[in-house]
N, C-alpha and C positions, 0 to 999 in steps of 0.2 A: 651468895655465889652460886653459879650453876653447878650441877653435879649429877652423877649417875648417867648411865648410857640411855639414849633415847630408845623407845620401843623397837624391838627386833622384828615386829610384824610389819606388813606392808602399810605404810602410813595412809595412803588414800583409801584403803579398804577398811581399816580398823579405827581410824581417828574418831569415828562416831561412838566408840565404846570407851574411849579414854575418859577418865574422871579427874577432877581437881580435888586433891586432899587438903591442900593449903593454898588459898587464893590470895596472892599479893601479900604474903606474910610468911613468918617462920616462927618456930617455937624452939629456940636453942637453949642449951645449958647455960650459955653466957648471960641470958636474961632470966634465968630461973624457970625456963619453959613457959614463960608468959608470952602472949601473942605480941609480935613485933612486926610493924609494917615493913614491907619489902617490895622491891620491883619484881621479884621472882615468885613463881608459884610452883607447887609440887604436883606433878601429874603422875597418874598410875594407869597402867594398861592391865586390865583383868585377864586378858588372854595369855600374855607371855610373862606377866608378873613384874615387868620393869617399872621402876620408880625413878623419876628424874625431876630436876628443877629447871625452870626456863623463864625467860622474859618474853617469849614469843607471843604474838598477838592472837594466835589460835586459841589460847587459853580462855579468852573472853567468850568463845562459842561452846566451851565444854561445860558439862553439868558438874555440880558439886557432889562429892561423895564422902564417905566416912570409912576410915581404915577398918574399924571394928566391924562394920556391916560387910565390908568386902571379905573379911576373913571368915564370916559366918557362911558365906556362899548364898546362892539364890534362894528366895523364899519358896517354900513348897506348900 
């Protein structure tokens, strides 16, 4: 199911920095946190910190990311 509020930043300007944390799947407690195929993907904006799930086609153009890497911050 869809969830979370979409990025609060200006979509046209920052869509290029959005990343996909879970592409066409989810990892819910109902399945023991195993990967389960889904029509939805989880998207993250590193600028404002919003995370949301969506079926939107723009997900196909976004890069994959990793939550742990995002929490570490940029490499120095």
